[in-house]
Biopython code that builds the backbone (N, CA, C, O; Angstrom):
import numpy as np
from Bio.PDB.StructureBuilder import StructureBuilder

atoms = [
    (1, "UNK", "N", (15.664, 43.581, -31.186)),
    (1, "UNK", "CA", (15.424, 42.279, -30.555)),
    (1, "UNK", "C", (16.924, 41.823, -30.173)),
    (1, "UNK", "O", (17.913, 42.237, -30.777)),
    (2, "UNK", "N", (16.966, 40.950, -29.131)),
    (2, "UNK", "CA", (18.276, 40.545, -28.415)),
    (2, "UNK", "C", (18.287, 38.863, -28.628)),
    (2, "UNK", "O", (17.271, 38.171, -28.588)),
    (3, "UNK", "N", (19.126, 38.555, -28.772)),
    (3, "UNK", "CA", (19.244, 36.926, -28.638)),
    (3, "UNK", "C", (20.430, 36.618, -27.740)),
    (3, "UNK", "O", (21.536, 37.100, -27.984)),
    (4, "UNK", "N", (20.200, 35.788, -26.663)),
    (4, "UNK", "CA", (21.138, 35.394, -25.799)),
    (4, "UNK", "C", (21.740, 33.770, -26.387)),
    (4, "UNK", "O", (20.997, 32.811, -26.599)),
    (5, "UNK", "N", (23.113, 33.769, -26.556)),
    (5, "UNK", "CA", (23.781, 32.557, -26.564)),
    (5, "UNK", "C", (24.730, 32.235, -25.739)),
    (5, "UNK", "O", (25.462, 33.101, -25.261)),
    (6, "UNK", "N", (24.867, 30.844, -25.429)),
    (6, "UNK", "CA", (25.645, 30.181, -24.515)),
    (6, "UNK", "C", (27.142, 30.533, -24.945)),
    (6, "UNK", "O", (27.969, 30.522, -24.033)),
    (7, "UNK", "N", (27.570, 30.836, -26.198)),
    (7, "UNK", "CA", (28.845, 31.161, -26.247)),
    (7, "UNK", "C", (28.687, 32.409, -27.648)),
    (7, "UNK", "O", (27.782, 32.537, -28.473)),
    (8, "UNK", "N", (29.985, 33.194, -27.460)),
    (8, "UNK", "CA", (30.043, 34.316, -28.357)),
    (8, "UNK", "C", (29.835, 33.699, -29.628)),
    (8, "UNK", "O", (30.200, 32.543, -29.842)),
    (9, "UNK", "N", (29.167, 34.534, -30.633)),
    (9, "UNK", "CA", (29.023, 34.012, -31.999)),
    (9, "UNK", "C", (29.608, 35.156, -32.958)),
    (9, "UNK", "O", (29.370, 36.356, -32.817)),
    (10, "UNK", "N", (30.434, 34.575, -33.982)),
    (10, "UNK", "CA", (31.209, 35.815, -34.616)),
    (10, "UNK", "C", (30.204, 36.358, -35.848)),
    (10, "UNK", "O", (29.618, 35.616, -36.636)),
    (11, "UNK", "N", (30.149, 37.586, -35.834)),
    (11, "UNK", "CA", (29.012, 38.037, -36.718)),
    (11, "UNK", "C", (29.660, 39.439, -37.229)),
    (11, "UNK", "O", (30.493, 40.042, -36.552)),
    (12, "UNK", "N", (29.200, 39.892, -38.479)),
    (12, "UNK", "CA", (29.599, 41.084, -39.107)),
    (12, "UNK", "C", (28.433, 41.710, -39.466)),
    (12, "UNK", "O", (27.425, 41.025, -39.641)),
    (13, "UNK", "N", (28.400, 43.136, -39.633)),
    (13, "UNK", "CA", (27.104, 44.006, -40.149)),
    (13, "UNK", "C", (27.023, 43.520, -41.531)),
    (13, "UNK", "O", (27.999, 43.369, -42.266)),
    (14, "UNK", "N", (25.643, 43.254, -41.882)),
    (14, "UNK", "CA", (25.244, 42.587, -43.031)),
    (14, "UNK", "C", (25.725, 43.504, -44.414)),
    (14, "UNK", "O", (25.971, 43.097, -45.550)),
    (15, "UNK", "N", (25.759, 44.830, -43.890)),
    (15, "UNK", "CA", (26.252, 45.781, -45.010)),
    (15, "UNK", "C", (27.748, 45.549, -45.405)),
    (15, "UNK", "O", (28.200, 45.964, -46.472)),
    (16, "UNK", "N", (28.450, 44.901, -44.536)),
    (16, "UNK", "CA", (29.862, 44.513, -44.827)),
    (16, "UNK", "C", (29.893, 43.095, -45.291)),
    (16, "UNK", "O", (30.728, 42.839, -46.159)),
    (17, "UNK", "N", (29.297, 42.343, -44.958)),
    (17, "UNK", "CA", (29.421, 40.878, -45.367)),
    (17, "UNK", "C", (28.140, 40.166, -45.552)),
    (17, "UNK", "O", (27.573, 39.927, -44.485)),
    (18, "UNK", "N", (27.589, 39.802, -46.514)),
    (18, "UNK", "CA", (26.495, 39.043, -46.381)),
    (18, "UNK", "C", (26.469, 37.653, -45.801)),
    (18, "UNK", "O", (25.535, 37.220, -45.126)),
    (19, "UNK", "N", (27.594, 36.965, -46.120)),
    (19, "UNK", "CA", (27.875, 35.632, -45.580)),
    (19, "UNK", "C", (27.665, 35.543, -43.884)),
    (19, "UNK", "O", (26.988, 34.714, -43.277)),
    (20, "UNK", "N", (28.353, 36.507, -43.404)),
    (20, "UNK", "CA", (28.553, 36.415, -42.076)),
    (20, "UNK", "C", (27.823, 37.408, -41.246)),
    (20, "UNK", "O", (28.097, 37.645, -40.069)),
    (21, "UNK", "N", (26.592, 38.144, -42.139)),
    (21, "UNK", "CA", (25.928, 39.290, -41.548)),
    (21, "UNK", "C", (24.361, 38.619, -41.366)),
    (21, "UNK", "O", (23.359, 39.185, -40.930)),
    (22, "UNK", "N", (24.474, 37.534, -41.741)),
    (22, "UNK", "CA", (22.911, 37.017, -41.534)),
    (22, "UNK", "C", (22.842, 35.671, -40.922)),
    (22, "UNK", "O", (23.877, 35.008, -40.871)),
    (23, "UNK", "N", (21.654, 35.164, -40.420)),
    (23, "UNK", "CA", (21.631, 34.008, -39.781)),
    (23, "UNK", "C", (20.192, 33.486, -39.596)),
    (23, "UNK", "O", (19.126, 34.102, -39.574)),
    (24, "UNK", "N", (20.489, 32.076, -39.460)),
    (24, "UNK", "CA", (19.056, 31.329, -39.524)),
    (24, "UNK", "C", (18.732, 30.755, -37.983)),
    (24, "UNK", "O", (19.725, 30.435, -37.329)),
    (25, "UNK", "N", (17.744, 30.640, -37.510)),
    (25, "UNK", "CA", (17.690, 29.913, -36.186)),
    (25, "UNK", "C", (16.867, 28.652, -36.545)),
    (25, "UNK", "O", (15.775, 28.727, -37.107)),
    (26, "UNK", "N", (17.468, 27.471, -36.180)),
    (26, "UNK", "CA", (16.927, 26.096, -36.720)),
    (26, "UNK", "C", (16.135, 25.342, -35.221)),
    (26, "UNK", "O", (16.474, 25.545, -34.056)),
    (27, "UNK", "N", (15.411, 24.764, -35.539)),
    (27, "UNK", "CA", (14.650, 24.046, -34.424)),
    (27, "UNK", "C", (15.514, 22.356, -34.465)),
    (27, "UNK", "O", (15.183, 21.494, -35.279)),
    (28, "UNK", "N", (16.494, 22.178, -33.553)),
    (28, "UNK", "CA", (17.167, 21.117, -33.688)),
    (28, "UNK", "C", (16.259, 19.578, -33.794)),
    (28, "UNK", "O", (16.605, 18.665, -34.544)),
    (29, "UNK", "N", (15.211, 19.530, -33.003)),
    (29, "UNK", "CA", (14.524, 18.439, -33.201)),
    (29, "UNK", "C", (13.833, 18.042, -34.610)),
    (29, "UNK", "O", (13.720, 16.909, -35.079)),
    (30, "UNK", "N", (13.367, 19.365, -35.203)),
    (30, "UNK", "CA", (12.684, 18.916, -36.345)),
    (30, "UNK", "C", (13.512, 19.382, -37.751)),
    (30, "UNK", "O", (13.281, 18.882, -38.852)),
    (31, "UNK", "N", (14.529, 20.446, -37.494)),
    (31, "UNK", "CA", (15.343, 20.679, -38.473)),
    (31, "UNK", "C", (14.327, 21.988, -39.443)),
    (31, "UNK", "O", (14.620, 22.370, -40.576)),
    (32, "UNK", "N", (13.301, 22.405, -38.739)),
    (32, "UNK", "CA", (12.729, 23.455, -39.438)),
    (32, "UNK", "C", (13.218, 24.899, -38.901)),
    (32, "UNK", "O", (13.409, 25.227, -37.730)),
    (33, "UNK", "N", (13.380, 25.735, -40.169)),
    (33, "UNK", "CA", (13.634, 27.214, -39.930)),
    (33, "UNK", "C", (12.755, 27.930, -38.881)),
    (33, "UNK", "O", (11.561, 27.952, -39.180)),
    (34, "UNK", "N", (13.070, 28.479, -37.796)),
    (34, "UNK", "CA", (12.303, 29.114, -37.142)),
    (34, "UNK", "C", (12.400, 30.726, -37.221)),
    (34, "UNK", "O", (11.452, 31.415, -36.842)),
    (35, "UNK", "N", (13.328, 31.171, -37.618)),
    (35, "UNK", "CA", (13.599, 32.558, -37.914)),
    (35, "UNK", "C", (14.761, 32.821, -38.797)),
    (35, "UNK", "O", (15.693, 32.017, -38.802)),
    (36, "UNK", "N", (14.779, 33.767, -39.464)),
    (36, "UNK", "CA", (15.721, 34.217, -40.179)),
    (36, "UNK", "C", (16.231, 35.873, -39.782)),
    (36, "UNK", "O", (15.341, 36.636, -39.408)),
    (37, "UNK", "N", (17.367, 36.291, -39.853)),
    (37, "UNK", "CA", (17.752, 37.775, -39.634)),
    (37, "UNK", "C", (18.984, 38.130, -40.111)),
    (37, "UNK", "O", (19.845, 37.329, -40.473)),
    (38, "UNK", "N", (19.099, 39.579, -40.116)),
    (38, "UNK", "CA", (20.358, 40.207, -40.463)),
    (38, "UNK", "C", (20.917, 40.912, -39.265)),
    (38, "UNK", "O", (20.147, 41.423, -38.452)),
    (39, "UNK", "N", (22.177, 40.964, -39.119)),
    (39, "UNK", "CA", (23.152, 41.736, -38.183)),
    (39, "UNK", "C", (23.417, 43.158, -38.794)),
    (39, "UNK", "O", (23.784, 43.295, -39.961)),
    (40, "UNK", "N", (23.207, 44.213, -37.932)),
    (40, "UNK", "CA", (23.388, 45.523, -38.106)),
    (40, "UNK", "C", (22.920, 46.233, -36.956)),
    (40, "UNK", "O", (22.580, 45.712, -35.894)),
    (41, "UNK", "N", (22.922, 47.608, -37.262)),
    (41, "UNK", "CA", (22.567, 48.797, -36.321)),
    (41, "UNK", "C", (20.961, 48.646, -36.128)),
    (41, "UNK", "O", (20.381, 48.293, -37.155)),
    (42, "UNK", "N", (20.257, 48.826, -35.139)),
    (42, "UNK", "CA", (18.987, 49.099, -35.163)),
    (42, "UNK", "C", (18.626, 50.466, -35.925)),
    (42, "UNK", "O", (19.302, 51.494, -35.956)),
    (43, "UNK", "N", (17.261, 50.186, -36.592)),
    (43, "UNK", "CA", (16.746, 51.229, -37.373)),
    (43, "UNK", "C", (16.123, 52.383, -36.533)),
    (43, "UNK", "O", (15.258, 52.097, -35.705)),
    (44, "UNK", "N", (16.513, 53.649, -36.703)),
    (44, "UNK", "CA", (15.729, 54.789, -35.908)),
    (44, "UNK", "C", (14.439, 55.096, -36.589)),
    (44, "UNK", "O", (14.320, 55.220, -37.808)),
    (45, "UNK", "N", (13.432, 55.214, -35.665)),
    (45, "UNK", "CA", (12.175, 55.626, -36.239)),
    (45, "UNK", "C", (12.321, 56.586, -37.166)),
    (45, "UNK", "O", (11.831, 56.407, -38.281)),
    (46, "UNK", "N", (13.046, 57.806, -36.850)),
    (46, "UNK", "CA", (12.906, 59.025, -37.687)),
    (46, "UNK", "C", (13.372, 58.627, -39.094)),
    (46, "UNK", "O", (13.210, 59.510, -39.936)),
    (47, "UNK", "N", (13.943, 57.428, -39.543)),
    (47, "UNK", "CA", (14.441, 57.232, -40.701)),
    (47, "UNK", "C", (13.257, 56.319, -41.453)),
    (47, "UNK", "O", (13.437, 55.852, -42.578)),
    (48, "UNK", "N", (12.167, 56.145, -40.781)),
    (48, "UNK", "CA", (10.975, 55.553, -41.586)),
    (48, "UNK", "C", (10.331, 56.483, -42.380)),
    (48, "UNK", "O", (10.486, 57.659, -42.054)),
    (49, "UNK", "N", (9.525, 56.197, -43.513)),
    (49, "UNK", "CA", (9.088, 57.084, -44.338)),
    (49, "UNK", "C", (7.660, 57.353, -43.700)),
    (49, "UNK", "O", (7.068, 56.546, -42.983)),
    (50, "UNK", "N", (7.229, 58.519, -44.041)),
    (50, "UNK", "CA", (5.916, 59.173, -43.424)),
    (50, "UNK", "C", (4.800, 58.318, -43.635)),
    (50, "UNK", "O", (3.971, 58.181, -42.736)),
    (51, "UNK", "N", (4.662, 57.602, -44.953)),
    (51, "UNK", "CA", (3.751, 56.874, -45.444)),
    (51, "UNK", "C", (3.747, 55.622, -44.899)),
    (51, "UNK", "O", (2.766, 54.899, -45.069)),
    (52, "UNK", "N", (4.732, 55.240, -44.243)),
    (52, "UNK", "CA", (4.626, 53.642, -43.887)),
    (52, "UNK", "C", (3.912, 53.750, -42.675)),
    (52, "UNK", "O", (3.902, 54.742, -41.946)),
    (53, "UNK", "N", (3.268, 52.599, -42.475)),
    (53, "UNK", "CA", (2.377, 52.209, -41.530)),
    (53, "UNK", "C", (2.995, 51.005, -40.856)),
    (53, "UNK", "O", (3.701, 50.302, -41.579)),
    (54, "UNK", "N", (2.846, 50.643, -39.575)),
    (54, "UNK", "CA", (3.236, 49.521, -38.698)),
    (54, "UNK", "C", (2.231, 48.346, -39.445)),
    (54, "UNK", "O", (1.088, 48.577, -39.838)),
    (55, "UNK", "N", (2.945, 47.024, -39.543)),
    (55, "UNK", "CA", (1.907, 46.277, -40.134)),
    (55, "UNK", "C", (0.942, 45.527, -39.045)),
    (55, "UNK", "O", (1.241, 45.444, -37.854)),
    (56, "UNK", "N", (0.020, 45.118, -39.482)),
    (56, "UNK", "CA", (-1.154, 44.700, -38.497)),
    (56, "UNK", "C", (-1.547, 43.552, -38.899)),
    (56, "UNK", "O", (-1.597, 43.361, -40.114)),
    (57, "UNK", "N", (-1.898, 42.572, -38.045)),
    (57, "UNK", "CA", (-2.643, 41.225, -38.349)),
    (57, "UNK", "C", (-3.894, 41.349, -39.262)),
    (57, "UNK", "O", (-4.011, 40.532, -40.175)),
    (58, "UNK", "N", (-4.690, 42.157, -39.113)),
    (58, "UNK", "CA", (-5.969, 42.284, -39.591)),
    (58, "UNK", "C", (-5.794, 42.079, -41.265)),
    (58, "UNK", "O", (-6.195, 40.960, -41.586)),
    (59, "UNK", "N", (-5.390, 42.726, -42.201)),
    (59, "UNK", "CA", (-5.331, 42.406, -43.530)),
    (59, "UNK", "C", (-4.868, 40.970, -43.885)),
    (59, "UNK", "O", (-5.501, 40.191, -44.598)),
    (60, "UNK", "N", (-3.664, 40.728, -43.284)),
    (60, "UNK", "CA", (-3.249, 39.358, -43.279)),
    (60, "UNK", "C", (-4.145, 38.176, -42.993)),
    (60, "UNK", "O", (-4.193, 37.163, -43.691)),
    (61, "UNK", "N", (-4.825, 38.391, -41.941)),
    (61, "UNK", "CA", (-5.649, 37.383, -41.396)),
    (61, "UNK", "C", (-6.732, 37.241, -42.453)),
    (61, "UNK", "O", (-6.942, 36.141, -42.964)),
    (62, "UNK", "N", (-7.491, 38.424, -42.828)),
    (62, "UNK", "CA", (-8.470, 38.233, -43.718)),
    (62, "UNK", "C", (-8.244, 37.679, -44.971)),
    (62, "UNK", "O", (-9.096, 37.064, -45.612)),
    (63, "UNK", "N", (-6.821, 37.943, -45.411)),
    (63, "UNK", "CA", (-6.403, 37.364, -46.791)),
    (63, "UNK", "C", (-6.330, 35.965, -46.614)),
    (63, "UNK", "O", (-6.738, 35.231, -47.514)),
    (64, "UNK", "N", (-5.760, 35.397, -45.336)),
    (64, "UNK", "CA", (-5.694, 33.881, -45.354)),
    (64, "UNK", "C", (-6.904, 33.153, -45.212)),
    (64, "UNK", "O", (-6.981, 31.974, -45.561)),
    (65, "UNK", "N", (-7.969, 33.857, -44.663)),
    (65, "UNK", "CA", (-9.277, 33.287, -44.547)),
    (65, "UNK", "C", (-10.136, 33.258, -45.656)),
    (65, "UNK", "O", (-11.185, 32.614, -45.641)),
    (66, "UNK", "N", (-9.684, 34.038, -46.795)),
    (66, "UNK", "CA", (-10.414, 34.202, -48.028)),
    (66, "UNK", "C", (-10.356, 33.053, -48.859)),
    (66, "UNK", "O", (-9.323, 32.385, -48.813)),
    (67, "UNK", "N", (-11.321, 32.685, -49.646)),
    (67, "UNK", "CA", (-11.581, 31.659, -50.604)),
    (67, "UNK", "C", (-10.611, 32.065, -51.707)),
    (67, "UNK", "O", (-10.333, 33.247, -51.905)),
    (68, "UNK", "N", (-10.016, 30.891, -52.543)),
    (68, "UNK", "CA", (-9.142, 31.407, -53.578)),
    (68, "UNK", "C", (-10.348, 31.468, -54.814)),
    (68, "UNK", "O", (-10.057, 31.867, -55.941)),
]
sb = StructureBuilder()
sb.init_structure("model")
sb.init_model(0)
sb.init_chain("A")
sb.init_seg("    ")
for serial, (resi, resn, name, xyz) in enumerate(atoms, 1):
    if name == "N":
        sb.init_residue(resn, " ", resi, " ")
    sb.init_atom(name, np.array(xyz, "f"), 0.0, 1.0, " ", f" {name:<3s}", serial, name[0])
structure = sb.get_structure()
């Protein structure tokens, strides 16, 4: 994912500094957190485990609609 900013932002790799290697995106009018992220190198597909499957909305959607 890429984020474009009006000015350069100082950041470090999260592995080097947790304080300057993470970020929050805040909606100014509401103060709500829109996203959180970590700065670092992209993960290569070859580093994923063989049994890991991409997340799909199906199981999450059905869990949200289930009665408690």
